[in-house]
SETORTI-202242 format. One line per field, with one value per residue (C-alpha): residue number from 1; residue in three letters; x, y, z. Coordinates in nm, 3 decimals, always signed. Layout:
<rs>
seq	(NUM_...)
type	(Ala_...)
X	(X_...)
Y	(Y_...)
Z	(Z_...)
</rs>
This chain:
<rs>
seq	(1_2_3_4_5_6_7_8_9_10_11_12_13_14_15_16_17_18_19_20_21_22_23_24_25_26_27_28_29_30_31_32_33_34_35_36_37_38_39_40_41_42_43_44_45_46_47_48_49_50_51_52_53_54_55_56_57_58_59_60_61_62_63_64_65_66_67_68_69_70_71_72_73_74_75_76_77_78_79_80_81_82_83_84_85_86_87_88_89_90_91_92_93_94_95_96_97_98_99_100_101_102_103_104_105_106_107_108_109_110_111_112_113_114_115_116_117_118_119_120_121_122_123_124_125_126_127_128_129_130_131_132_133_134_135_136_137_138_139_140_141_142_143_144_145_146_147_148_149_150_151_152_153_154_155_156_157_158_159_160_161_162_163_164_165_166_167_168_169_170_171_172_173_174_175_176_177_178_179_180_181_182_183_184_185_186_187_188_189_190_191_192_193_194_195_196_197_198_199_200_201_202_203_204_205_206_207_208_209_210_211_212_213_214_215_216_217_218_219_220_221_222_223_224_225_226_227_228_229_230_231_232_233_234_235_236_237_238_239_240_241_242_243_244_245_246_247_248_249_250_251_252_253_254_255_256_257_258_259_260_261_262_263_264_265_266_267_268_269_270_271_272_273_274_275_276_277_278_279_280_281_282_283_284_285_286_287_288_289_290_291_292_293_294_295_296_297_298_299_300_301_302_303_304_305_306_307_308_309_310_311_312_313_314_315_316_317_318_319_320_321_322_323_324_325_326_327_328_329_330_331_332_333_334_335_336_337_338_339_340_341_342_343_344_345_346_347_348_349_350_351_352_353_354_355_356_357_358_359_360_361_362_363_364_365_366_367_368_369_370_371_372_373_374_375_376_377_378_379_380_381_382_383_384_385_386_387_388_389_390_391_392_393_394_395_396_397_398_399_400_401_402_403_404_405_406_407_408_409_410_411_412_413_414_415_416_417_418_419_420_421_422_423_424_425_426_427_428_429_430_431_432_433_434_435_436_437_438_439_440_441_442_443_444_445_446_447_448_449_450_451_452_453_454_455_456_457_458_459_460_461_462_463_464_465_466_467_468_469_470_471_472_473_474)
type	(Met_Glu_Ser_Asn_Asn_Gly_Tyr_Gly_Gln_Glu_Ile_Asp_Leu_Lys_Asp_Leu_Met_Phe_Ala_Ile_Leu_Arg_Lys_Trp_Arg_Thr_Val_Leu_Leu_Val_Ala_Val_Val_Leu_Ala_Val_Val_Leu_Gly_Gly_Gly_Lys_Ala_Phe_Gln_Ala_Leu_Arg_Ala_Ser_Gln_Asp_Val_Glu_Thr_Gln_Thr_Glu_Ala_Lys_Asp_Glu_Tyr_Glu_Arg_Glu_Leu_Asp_Ser_Tyr_Thr_Thr_Ala_Lys_Glu_Ser_Gly_Glu_Arg_Glu_Ile_Glu_Asn_Ile_Asn_Asp_Asp_Ile_Glu_Ala_Gln_Gln_Thr_Tyr_Met_Asp_Glu_Ser_Val_Leu_Met_Lys_Met_Ser_Pro_Tyr_Asp_Val_Cys_Glu_Ala_Ser_Ala_Asp_Leu_Phe_Ile_Lys_Thr_Asp_Tyr_Gln_Val_Met_Pro_Gly_Met_Val_Tyr_Gln_Asn_Ala_Asp_Tyr_Thr_Asp_Ser_Ile_Leu_Gln_Ala_Tyr_Gln_Ser_Ala_Val_Thr_Ser_Ala_Ala_Leu_Gln_Glu_Asn_Val_Ala_Lys_Thr_Val_Ser_Leu_Glu_Pro_Gln_Tyr_Leu_Lys_Glu_Leu_Ile_Ser_Val_Lys_Arg_Gly_Ser_Phe_Thr_Ser_Gly_Thr_Ala_Ala_Asp_Gly_Thr_Val_Gly_Tyr_Ala_Arg_Tyr_Thr_Asn_Leu_Leu_Thr_Ile_Lys_Val_Arg_Tyr_Ser_Asp_Lys_Glu_Lys_Ala_Gln_Glu_Ile_Leu_Asp_Gly_Ile_Leu_Ser_Asn_Val_Thr_Gly_Leu_Gln_Glu_Gln_Ile_Ala_Ala_Thr_Ile_Gly_Pro_His_Thr_Val_Ser_Ile_Val_Asn_Gln_Ala_Val_Gly_Ser_Thr_Val_Asp_Met_Asp_Leu_Ala_Lys_Gln_Gln_Lys_Asp_Ala_Arg_Asp_Gln_Leu_Thr_Asp_Leu_Gln_Gln_Ser_Leu_Ser_Asp_Lys_Glu_Ala_Ala_Leu_Lys_Glu_Leu_Lys_Glu_Pro_Ser_Ala_Pro_Ser_Leu_Gly_Lys_Ser_Ala_Ala_Val_Lys_Ala_Gly_Val_Lys_Tyr_Ala_Val_Leu_Gly_Gly_Val_Leu_Gly_Val_Phe_Val_Val_Ala_Phe_Cys_Ile_Ser_Ala_Val_Phe_Val_Met_Ser_Asp_Lys_Val_Tyr_Ala_Ala_Lys_Asp_Ile_Arg_Arg_Arg_Tyr_Gly_Leu_Asp_Leu_Leu_Gly_Thr_Val_Ala_Ala_Ser_Asp_Lys_Lys_Leu_Gly_Ala_Leu_Asp_Ala_Trp_Leu_Ala_Arg_Leu_Glu_Gly_Arg_Arg_Val_Asp_Lys_Asp_Ala_Ala_Lys_Asn_Gly_Ala_Leu_Leu_Ala_Ala_Asn_Val_Glu_Asn_Tyr_Ala_Gly_Glu_His_Lys_Lys_Leu_Leu_Ile_Thr_Gly_Leu_Val_Ser_Glu_Glu_Arg_Leu_Lys_Asp_Met_Val_Lys_Ile_Leu_Gln_Lys_Thr_Leu_Glu_Gly_Tyr_Glu_Leu_Ser_Ala_Gly_Ala_Asn_Met_Leu_Glu_Asp_Ala_Glu_Thr_Leu_Lys_Lys_Leu_Pro_Glu_Cys_Glu_Gly_Val_Val_Leu_Val_Glu_Gln_Thr_Gly_Val_Ser_Ser_Tyr_Val_Asp_Met_Thr_Gln_Glu_Ile_Glu_Lys_Ile_Lys_Ser_Met_Gly_Lys_Ala_Ile_Val_Gly_Cys_Ile_Val_Val_Glu_Gly)
X	(-20.941_-20.942_-20.650_-20.471_-20.470_-20.409_-20.109_-19.841_-19.510_-19.262_-18.883_-18.746_-18.401_-18.301_-18.406_-18.222_-17.906_-17.933_-18.012_-17.675_-17.500_-17.627_-17.458_-17.122_-16.960_-17.059_-16.959_-16.633_-16.568_-16.634_-16.427_-16.133_-16.165_-16.190_-15.901_-15.681_-15.783_-15.733_-15.422_-15.259_-15.325_-15.203_-14.886_-14.804_-14.844_-14.639_-14.361_-14.347_-14.354_-14.074_-13.853_-13.881_-13.612_-13.837_-14.109_-13.853_-13.717_-14.061_-14.154_-13.846_-13.904_-14.262_-14.159_-13.910_-14.160_-14.416_-14.147_-14.038_-14.411_-14.461_-14.147_-14.226_-14.596_-14.470_-14.215_-14.453_-14.728_-14.475_-14.369_-14.723_-14.817_-14.511_-14.627_-14.974_-14.859_-14.642_-14.944_-15.166_-14.918_-14.883_-15.255_-15.330_-15.045_-15.203_-15.551_-15.418_-15.206_-15.351_-15.534_-15.770_-15.886_-15.976_-16.162_-16.551_-16.698_-16.982_-16.768_-16.449_-16.270_-16.129_-15.898_-15.877_-15.713_-15.737_-15.412_-15.437_-15.138_-15.089_-14.836_-14.737_-14.855_-15.059_-15.262_-15.098_-15.377_-15.275_-14.939_-14.851_-14.582_-14.735_-14.529_-14.538_-14.793_-14.618_-14.918_-15.039_-14.677_-14.648_-14.961_-14.867_-14.528_-14.714_-14.944_-14.646_-14.440_-14.745_-14.789_-14.399_-14.267_-14.000_-14.247_-14.453_-14.185_-14.108_-14.463_-14.476_-14.182_-14.360_-14.691_-14.543_-14.711_-14.558_-14.542_-14.726_-15.029_-15.004_-15.007_-15.349_-15.489_-15.376_-15.553_-15.438_-15.665_-15.675_-15.998_-16.181_-16.533_-16.723_-16.745_-16.632_-16.620_-16.332_-16.134_-16.309_-16.649_-16.745_-16.938_-16.940_-16.591_-16.395_-16.129_-15.891_-15.855_-15.549_-15.691_-15.502_-15.716_-15.522_-15.755_-15.630_-15.853_-15.809_-16.009_-16.005_-15.998_-15.679_-15.463_-15.622_-15.527_-15.174_-15.111_-15.234_-15.022_-14.712_-14.796_-14.848_-14.521_-14.342_-14.517_-14.366_-14.028_-14.125_-14.215_-13.859_-13.759_-14.052_-14.009_-13.637_-13.695_-14.007_-14.125_-14.223_-14.552_-14.716_-14.901_-15.208_-15.426_-15.796_-15.978_-15.895_-16.149_-16.178_-16.512_-16.659_-16.824_-16.944_-16.748_-16.934_-16.646_-16.420_-16.665_-16.632_-16.259_-16.264_-16.483_-16.254_-15.958_-16.140_-16.259_-15.902_-15.780_-16.060_-15.979_-15.619_-15.703_-15.940_-15.666_-15.421_-15.646_-15.707_-15.345_-15.246_-15.531_-15.399_-15.053_-15.163_-15.336_-15.013_-14.903_-14.528_-14.512_-14.381_-14.062_-14.173_-14.146_-13.981_-13.916_-14.086_-14.158_-14.372_-14.528_-14.625_-14.784_-14.967_-15.086_-15.192_-15.361_-15.587_-15.645_-15.803_-15.993_-16.103_-16.214_-16.422_-16.573_-16.655_-16.846_-17.037_-17.135_-17.265_-17.456_-17.614_-17.716_-17.843_-18.048_-18.191_-18.298_-18.437_-18.646_-18.779_-18.821_-19.175_-19.038_-19.119_-18.820_-18.928_-19.220_-19.304_-19.381_-19.651_-19.834_-19.793_-19.933_-20.213_-20.281_-20.228_-20.134_-19.779_-19.781_-19.390_-19.082_-18.837_-18.518_-18.478_-18.182_-18.040_-17.708_-17.549_-17.497_-17.150_-17.071_-17.095_-17.419_-17.564_-17.455_-17.635_-17.948_-17.966_-17.926_-18.196_-18.435_-18.437_-18.456_-18.129_-18.230_-18.200_-18.394_-18.650_-18.855_-18.865_-18.985_-19.236_-19.387_-19.404_-19.567_-19.832_-19.919_-19.980_-20.192_-20.410_-20.445_-20.539_-20.739_-20.997_-21.297_-21.136_-20.996_-20.957_-20.663_-20.503_-20.125_-20.041_-19.825_-19.583_-19.288_-19.198_-19.441_-19.149_-19.139_-19.522_-19.527_-19.232_-19.444_-19.729_-19.531_-19.381_-19.713_-19.901_-19.647_-19.789_-20.164_-20.417_-20.756_-20.659_-20.679_-20.389_-20.324_-20.073_-20.148_-19.892_-19.918_-20.273_-20.196_-20.036_-20.186_-20.547_-20.546_-20.485_-20.799_-21.005_-20.884_-20.973_-21.371_-21.316_-21.105_-21.213_-20.927_-20.585_-20.236_-20.022_-19.640_-19.434_-19.066_-18.871_-18.687_-18.921_-19.277_-19.399_-19.662_-19.846_-19.886_-19.970_-20.256_-20.397_-20.366_-20.559_-20.831_-20.912_-20.911_-21.152_-21.372_-21.422_-21.511_-21.231_-21.069_-20.683_-20.556_-20.212_-19.899_-19.577_-19.266_-18.956_-18.654_-18.444)
Y	(-1.685_-1.293_-1.151_-0.848_-0.579_-0.325_-0.484_-0.236_-0.355_-0.426_-0.444_-0.743_-0.661_-1.012_-1.090_-0.753_-0.897_-1.223_-1.061_-0.887_-1.199_-1.423_-1.186_-1.238_-1.306_-0.974_-0.809_-0.966_-0.906_-0.523_-0.508_-0.664_-0.442_-0.113_-0.253_-0.309_+0.017_+0.243_+0.059_+0.032_+0.384_+0.523_+0.298_+0.430_+0.786_+0.738_+0.569_+0.842_+1.109_+0.933_+0.974_+1.351_+1.521_+1.826_+1.619_+1.460_+1.770_+1.914_+1.609_+1.632_+1.991_+1.945_+1.662_+1.894_+2.169_+1.917_+1.746_+2.089_+2.189_+1.869_+1.877_+2.239_+2.149_+1.845_+2.017_+2.291_+2.072_+1.872_+2.209_+2.299_+1.972_+1.992_+2.333_+2.225_+1.918_+2.151_+2.390_+2.086_+1.970_+2.312_+2.356_+2.020_+2.089_+2.415_+2.246_+1.952_+2.179_+2.528_+2.585_+2.844_+2.570_+2.325_+2.569_+2.544_+2.899_+2.846_+2.821_+3.051_+3.104_+3.473_+3.646_+4.017_+4.302_+4.697_+4.875_+5.245_+5.446_+5.802_+6.050_+6.372_+6.588_+6.892_+7.176_+7.498_+7.779_+8.093_+7.981_+7.985_+7.722_+7.395_+7.081_+6.780_+6.505_+6.174_+5.976_+5.827_+5.740_+5.543_+5.367_+5.268_+5.150_+4.893_+4.783_+4.718_+4.549_+4.313_+4.187_+4.161_+3.841_+3.882_+3.924_+3.636_+3.414_+3.461_+3.414_+3.100_+2.926_+2.988_+2.834_+2.575_+2.690_+2.735_+3.129_+3.099_+2.934_+3.168_+3.495_+3.432_+3.402_+3.732_+4.064_+4.416_+4.717_+5.074_+5.189_+5.458_+5.644_+5.862_+6.218_+6.588_+6.801_+6.791_+7.107_+7.115_+7.111_+6.752_+6.645_+6.307_+6.190_+5.887_+5.966_+5.739_+5.684_+5.593_+5.245_+4.942_+4.616_+4.293_+3.987_+3.619_+3.337_+2.972_+2.654_+2.663_+2.969_+2.846_+2.857_+3.181_+3.347_+3.189_+3.348_+3.682_+3.674_+3.600_+3.906_+4.142_+4.013_+4.125_+4.463_+4.553_+4.493_+4.722_+5.034_+5.133_+5.086_+5.273_+5.545_+5.603_+5.615_+5.820_+5.960_+5.919_+5.732_+5.492_+5.161_+5.048_+4.736_+4.877_+4.582_+4.218_+3.937_+3.572_+3.423_+3.245_+3.382_+3.307_+3.400_+3.332_+3.502_+3.213_+2.970_+3.150_+3.140_+2.780_+2.709_+2.915_+2.709_+2.374_+2.504_+2.620_+2.256_+2.129_+2.349_+2.263_+1.895_+1.939_+2.153_+1.877_+1.638_+1.848_+1.899_+1.528_+1.435_+1.711_+1.591_+1.224_+1.328_+1.464_+1.248_+1.238_+1.285_+0.999_+1.040_+1.042_+0.713_+0.737_+0.470_+0.131_+0.084_+0.411_+0.309_-0.040_+0.111_+0.364_+0.098_-0.150_+0.134_+0.251_-0.121_-0.170_+0.140_+0.027_-0.304_-0.160_+0.102_-0.168_-0.359_-0.068_+0.045_-0.296_-0.337_-0.005_-0.099_-0.434_-0.277_-0.020_-0.302_-0.493_-0.196_-0.101_-0.433_-0.590_-0.946_-1.221_-1.282_-1.578_-1.832_-1.673_-1.354_-1.499_-1.653_-1.335_-1.125_-1.331_-1.589_-1.884_-2.221_-2.317_-2.666_-2.681_-2.540_-2.694_-2.591_-2.387_-2.563_-2.933_-2.779_-2.854_-2.534_-2.448_-2.508_-2.141_-2.084_-2.404_-2.285_-1.950_-2.113_-2.332_-2.014_-1.843_-2.142_-2.193_-2.552_-2.695_-3.066_-3.180_-3.520_-3.483_-3.802_-3.703_-3.351_-3.474_-3.688_-3.417_-3.192_-3.447_-3.521_-3.146_-3.110_-3.412_-3.282_-2.920_-3.016_-3.199_-3.280_-3.093_-3.348_-3.155_-2.920_-2.647_-2.601_-2.239_-1.950_-1.687_-1.933_-2.069_-2.329_-2.592_-2.549_-2.591_-2.909_-3.063_-2.995_-3.172_-3.477_-3.476_-3.448_-3.688_-3.980_-3.986_-3.856_-4.110_-3.999_-3.649_-3.487_-3.232_-2.992_-2.723_-2.372_-2.102_-1.754_-1.672_-1.305_-1.358_-1.703_-1.723_-2.089_-2.096_-1.869_-2.123_-2.410_-2.192_-2.239_-2.617_-2.678_-2.727_-2.583_-2.399_-2.464_-2.171_-2.216_-1.911_-1.835_-1.622_-1.344_-1.383_-1.372_-1.016_-0.913_-0.716_-1.007_-1.247_-1.002_-1.012_-1.389_-1.439_-1.172_-1.366_-1.697_-1.563_-1.389_-1.738_-1.878_-2.134_-2.264_-2.183_-2.507_-2.354_-2.240_-2.411_-2.185_-2.229_-2.119_-1.933)
Z	(-7.262_-7.338_-7.492_-7.295_-7.551_-7.275_-7.147_-7.015_-7.114_-6.825_-6.839_-6.649_-6.539_-6.518_-6.882_-6.995_-6.817_-6.988_-7.318_-7.298_-7.161_-7.448_-7.702_-7.535_-7.867_-7.996_-7.673_-7.703_-8.054_-8.025_-7.695_-7.869_-8.182_-7.967_-7.744_-8.057_-8.242_-7.927_-7.786_-8.104_-8.207_-7.859_-7.867_-8.205_-8.102_-7.805_-7.980_-8.251_-7.973_-7.782_-8.082_-8.099_-7.917_-7.855_-7.703_-7.482_-7.365_-7.280_-7.093_-6.900_-6.815_-6.715_-6.488_-6.311_-6.251_-6.124_-5.898_-5.751_-5.689_-5.523_-5.287_-5.200_-5.102_-4.921_-4.708_-4.632_-4.522_-4.299_-4.134_-4.063_-3.925_-3.697_-3.574_-3.524_-3.317_-3.105_-3.059_-2.958_-2.709_-2.553_-2.549_-2.402_-2.126_-2.031_-1.996_-1.792_-1.557_-1.544_-1.213_-1.377_-1.647_-1.360_-1.138_-1.142_-1.264_-1.021_-0.714_-0.752_-0.414_-0.404_-0.180_-0.191_-0.028_-0.069_-0.035_+0.049_-0.049_+0.101_-0.010_+0.153_-0.116_-0.019_-0.209_-0.102_-0.167_-0.306_-0.396_-0.774_-0.724_-0.618_-0.502_-0.765_-0.706_-0.750_-0.635_-0.980_-1.037_-0.705_-0.754_-1.113_-0.992_-0.733_-0.991_-1.231_-0.949_-0.830_-1.207_-1.295_-1.364_-1.087_-0.799_-0.945_-0.954_-0.587_-0.494_-0.716_-0.511_-0.191_-0.315_-0.511_-0.841_-1.204_-1.246_-1.581_-1.411_-1.124_-1.339_-1.467_-1.114_-1.000_-1.097_-0.968_-1.038_-0.912_-0.753_-0.926_-0.921_-1.130_-0.993_-1.046_-1.347_-1.592_-1.700_-2.043_-1.856_-1.885_-1.586_-1.430_-1.552_-1.390_-1.135_-0.990_-0.591_-0.394_-0.359_-0.527_-0.512_-0.541_-0.633_-0.606_-0.750_-0.669_-0.618_-0.249_-0.012_+0.195_-0.109_-0.246_+0.090_+0.093_-0.255_-0.144_+0.175_-0.036_-0.256_+0.027_+0.183_-0.120_-0.112_+0.204_+0.055_-0.238_-0.023_+0.059_-0.297_-0.440_-0.172_-0.267_-0.624_-0.668_-0.321_+0.022_+0.115_+0.338_+0.245_+0.440_+0.409_+0.464_+0.361_+0.317_+0.257_+0.150_-0.013_-0.305_-0.618_-0.965_-1.276_-1.591_-1.782_-1.650_-1.804_-2.149_-2.105_-2.038_-2.329_-2.566_-2.468_-2.544_-2.858_-2.959_-2.905_-3.096_-3.392_-3.363_-3.384_-3.683_-3.844_-3.804_-3.954_-4.253_-4.315_-4.283_-4.523_-4.770_-4.731_-4.797_-5.106_-5.248_-5.516_-5.623_-6.011_-6.210_-6.401_-6.801_-6.943_-7.298_-7.565_-7.644_-7.275_-7.247_-7.585_-7.443_-7.120_-7.316_-7.540_-7.259_-7.068_-7.357_-7.472_-7.142_-7.171_-7.540_-7.393_-7.129_-7.354_-7.604_-7.356_-7.241_-7.608_-7.706_-7.367_-7.425_-7.794_-7.663_-7.391_-7.624_-7.874_-7.591_-7.458_-7.813_-7.956_-7.984_-8.041_-7.782_-7.561_-7.340_-7.297_-6.979_-7.124_-7.368_-7.051_-6.852_-7.136_-7.286_-7.021_-7.267_-7.136_-7.233_-7.381_-7.405_-7.562_-7.827_-7.943_-8.265_-8.380_-8.352_-8.314_-7.983_-7.765_-7.650_-7.281_-7.206_-7.397_-7.239_-6.885_-6.956_-7.087_-6.771_-6.537_-6.741_-6.733_-7.109_-7.234_-7.359_-7.419_-7.773_-7.744_-8.017_-7.912_-7.556_-7.636_-7.888_-7.612_-7.358_-7.614_-7.721_-7.362_-7.286_-7.617_-7.514_-7.160_-7.260_-7.594_-7.417_-7.652_-7.937_-8.179_-8.480_-8.434_-8.640_-8.588_-8.673_-8.574_-8.682_-8.739_-9.080_-9.252_-9.247_-8.881_-8.828_-9.063_-8.860_-8.531_-8.685_-8.773_-8.403_-8.251_-8.482_-8.392_-8.041_-8.059_-8.160_-8.262_-8.324_-8.673_-8.704_-8.991_-9.045_-9.133_-9.232_-9.069_-9.093_-9.124_-9.462_-9.578_-9.698_-9.688_-9.302_-9.274_-9.466_-9.232_-8.944_-8.934_-8.989_-8.692_-8.319_-8.143_-8.242_-8.113_-8.173_-8.231_-8.172_-8.176_-7.949_-8.143_-8.441_-8.321_-8.239_-7.982_-8.249_-8.471_-8.192_-8.084_-8.424_-8.434_-8.106_-8.214_-8.537_-8.372_-8.094_-8.351_-8.503_-8.179_-8.181_-7.870_-7.820_-7.676_-7.586_-7.706_-7.810_-7.801_-8.012_-7.811_-8.057)
</rs>
């Protein structure tokens, strides 16, 4: 079998995890030490601070400041949430009940009427004195009256609508055209006419006409009042029509209303989340109880820190180490046949260590006779015609001699000899040419891959067969 000198090391996370778990005693010890040191130190500091009058006063003042800040922020947040809820309710009511919000911008029914308002004003040519022209004032009076709350409330009663929703359906504009020359010489300035245009929008033509009729009936009553207050005039309806139109401005207005509701709901969610995150400050704990709490808190922190520190160190050693970790690594790295595994010590494992060994797949059987028979059977199967075998490896010479004794009890017709580490012992190198095959004995945590590679190269250079490898689980 060819040794794989170009093998790239792979980190098995499962092996790394068990390498840490198998050191549970060290992990526990360091965790307890750090827990005692940090917890005890912090408890001592807290107890000493609690006995200082100045420290107690500062702690109380700091608590009162934090409590005032918390109370102010909480009350402010609750007021803001209440106001936003009111705004959401009002906006939702408007969206549900407004006629304008429920109209289709692509089919707006519109009723309109043009009112011509004529006064008795006349220009007197050649006269220095001219009569006052009250036409603009009269038109402004009609425009203000039609858009006033009082008139719209009267109309709302007749058409069964809320005044606030009727107001946005009505528009009143004074007619204008661009013509003439201004006094300063400007050509093409805007001039107002004596026309007053009233438009009513609704989702159906009949209702739009009904609202317009209600407005016009009120205009008739306004004529006498305005004539008596400002000046005589006549009002004539010169054009009245009902039809449908498309109003994209209405579509934008509806979208803005929906966006406003969405923004309010998002703002409410943000305010509620911010209020929920507010934490009421805890009153300062002084005396022995505070020292105990501080000690327990830092003891837990020290214990966790100890676990992480030891785990990090073990992980670093695991990654950097060149030692054999498990039998499977030898097979994967060198392709050697595994003849079996034996325990490094006859000492019985504890319940936790035995459980971890079983989870990882390591042998925990301490029956030497049974293990010896299994090893001998595997050696006999893999050795084939090679009867003169050299038992060598990177373990101690005593371990190699014991392995020879164990195998010799079962193997018949085989000549077994033990040879210490051939990288350090010349006698083993002298025995190597005389044998027919080699059985390697390596120990996890003791044998290194660098030394094993040299072992295998020496054996191969002598043209000797490697029967397999026996792994001592350390």
